[in-house]
Phi, psi and omega in degrees: 000135181289145176284132181295145177287170183300319182294337182271350180285157172290161179302321181293323178293320178298315180297320180296321179294315179296320179296318179297321178300316179295320180297322179300317181290320179298320178300319180293322177301317183290332180266003185302130180266184178287348178270100184299319182300316180294320180295317181289326176296317177299323181293314181289330175296318177296319180296314182297325182278348185255331183279124181304130177090341185284138173250327182222160177211159178198162176245125180254131177236138178213139172250142183304131178082004181236167178293154176283143179241134172270105186287327178202146180204152180264354184198168180287338182300315176302324179293314179300315181294324175292324177297322177294317177299321180295323181295316186257353182057038176208156178149168185295323181293319177295316181295321178297320185283318186270326192242326187230159177283328179204152178222139179231128176247118180278324179212104184302325182296335182257005184261127184246020182286328181226077190299320180291318175299312182303312185298315180290322180297320179292323179291322191259346180218162175270007184293131177233338178244134182220139168233133178232135181235133177293131175265310178199163178191138172223197184288343185243325187228143178225162176213148179217143172259127187236141176240142184226151174212150181284318179288152171289155177056039182281338187251135176243192181295329177296320178299317180296315182298312180288328175299320177296321178300311181293324178297318179298313183284331174295320177298319178295317179296318179301312180298320179296315181294320179296317179297319179296318179295317179296323179295315179295322178295320179296320178296318179296320179296319179299318180295319180295315179295321178298320179295317179294320177299317179300321178297315181293321179298318181289319185288320186251005178055051179238166180273179185295321180296314180295324180295318180291323176298323178295318177299317180294321179294319177296322178299316180291317182296321183262358178056046176227156181299154180302320182298324179290323175301313180299316180298318180293320179296317179296317180297317180295321180294318179294323178294321179292327183289332180272000000 
């Protein structure tokens, strides 16, 4: 027996499916490890298996003036398509992230919005259907969650609705992971600066305030961040000790 399409489901069944999609992403958020790449890969795998019509998924990140990066992907095709976008600086993922909240391509072969991207994508992959959703964007950095399928017209309104659900929760997961990473980086920086301060206090018989002021003065004189000054001092001390 054929499985009923999204449009044929009852309202309660549709709501239950959307809710389950959100729950899957929340579960991934709760299980997120210190490895951001692994957590995001698990997330896009869940998204690709849950969105109707989707075969592959990926997260595209780009900073202005730099190459595009595939942050996570379920297959090599999303990576190849991002490489094509990076080459020509055009494509649906870039447009979704920089200009629009979402983009849907029903048949790449018949779409003329990004002709150079289209021609290479058709030559190098069997992908014909694409959906891209903006995750976040500012003046310098953008992100998009993308879904791909080989047949044309693979995505319907149900795909768009669930794609939006996953895009929303992916953005939340991304922010959570970034904050966690920044927090760990801040802790590591604090420990490094503390170690450098201790070295200066012992060497010059000064207190903690004077040691930190010395680090800041060195930072200004050499025009490098305080953390880099601390790292260089520690490295130099270890080198002298050996």
